[in-house]
C-alpha positions as CSV (number, residue, x, y, z in Angstrom):
1,X,51.7,90.2,22.4
2,X,48.7,88.7,24.2
3,X,45.5,87.5,22.6
4,X,42.9,90.3,23.0
5,X,40.1,87.9,23.2
6,X,38.8,86.8,26.7
7,X,40.4,83.6,27.7
8,X,42.8,83.7,24.7
9,X,46.4,82.7,24.7
10,X,46.7,79.1,25.9
11,X,43.1,78.1,25.0
12,X,43.5,79.4,21.4
13,X,46.8,77.5,21.0
14,X,45.2,74.3,22.5
15,X,42.4,74.5,19.9
16,X,44.9,75.0,17.2
17,X,46.9,72.0,18.2
18,X,43.8,69.8,18.3
19,X,42.9,70.8,14.7
20,X,46.2,69.7,13.2
21,X,46.1,66.6,11.0
22,X,48.3,63.6,11.2
23,X,50.7,63.6,8.2
24,X,51.5,59.9,8.4
25,X,50.3,57.5,5.7
26,X,47.2,55.5,6.5
27,X,47.8,51.8,6.8
28,X,46.3,49.8,4.0
29,X,43.0,51.6,3.7
30,X,43.4,52.9,0.2
31,X,42.8,50.8,-2.9
32,X,45.7,50.5,-5.4
33,X,45.5,52.2,-8.7
34,X,44.7,48.9,-10.5
35,X,41.9,48.1,-8.0
36,X,40.4,51.6,-8.5
37,X,40.6,51.1,-12.3
38,X,38.9,47.8,-12.1
39,X,36.2,49.1,-9.8
40,X,35.6,52.1,-12.1
41,X,35.3,49.8,-15.2
42,X,32.8,47.5,-13.5
43,X,30.7,50.4,-12.2
44,X,30.7,52.0,-15.7
45,X,29.4,48.7,-17.2
46,X,26.8,48.3,-14.4
47,X,25.6,51.9,-14.7
48,X,25.2,51.7,-18.4
49,X,23.6,48.3,-18.4
50,X,21.1,49.1,-15.6
51,X,20.3,52.5,-17.3
52,X,19.5,50.9,-20.7
53,X,17.5,48.0,-19.3
54,X,15.7,50.3,-16.9
55,X,14.7,52.7,-19.6
56,X,13.5,49.9,-21.9
57,X,11.4,48.4,-19.1
58,X,10.0,51.8,-18.2
59,X,9.0,52.5,-21.8
60,X,7.4,49.0,-22.1
61,X,5.6,49.6,-18.8
62,X,4.2,52.9,-20.1
63,X,3.0,51.2,-23.3
64,X,1.4,48.5,-21.2
65,X,3.5,45.5,-22.2
66,X,5.4,45.1,-18.9
67,X,5.7,46.5,-15.4
68,X,7.0,50.1,-15.1
69,X,8.0,49.4,-11.4
70,X,10.9,47.2,-12.4
71,X,12.1,49.8,-14.8
72,X,12.0,52.5,-12.1
73,X,13.8,50.2,-9.7
74,X,16.6,49.5,-12.2
75,X,16.9,53.3,-12.9
76,X,17.3,53.9,-9.2
77,X,20.0,51.2,-9.0
78,X,21.7,52.8,-12.1
79,X,21.7,56.2,-10.3
80,X,23.3,54.6,-7.2
81,X,26.0,52.9,-9.2
82,X,26.6,56.2,-11.0
83,X,27.2,58.0,-7.7
84,X,29.6,55.2,-6.6
85,X,31.4,55.7,-9.9
86,X,31.7,59.4,-9.4
87,X,33.1,58.9,-5.9
88,X,35.6,56.3,-7.3
89,X,36.8,58.7,-9.9
90,X,37.0,61.5,-7.3
91,X,35.2,64.1,-9.3
């Protein structure tokens, strides 16, 4: 049975062949389980620490004792490390 689309047949099969993925393992690009575990632990500590210190500095800046800019910067860094942690955990 021929493909009813214009130019079907060989062109459709060629596009299908191009879209197939290679099932071979990648060479050394993945971290080991222990490395992922260590990275997740360090990112958890960094996210928590930056979040706490950033919130404290932000509150002190609002009260007028310190600079709120440093608190905002640390909260942005905490958010970035949180996204890195999320990608490390794969969720």
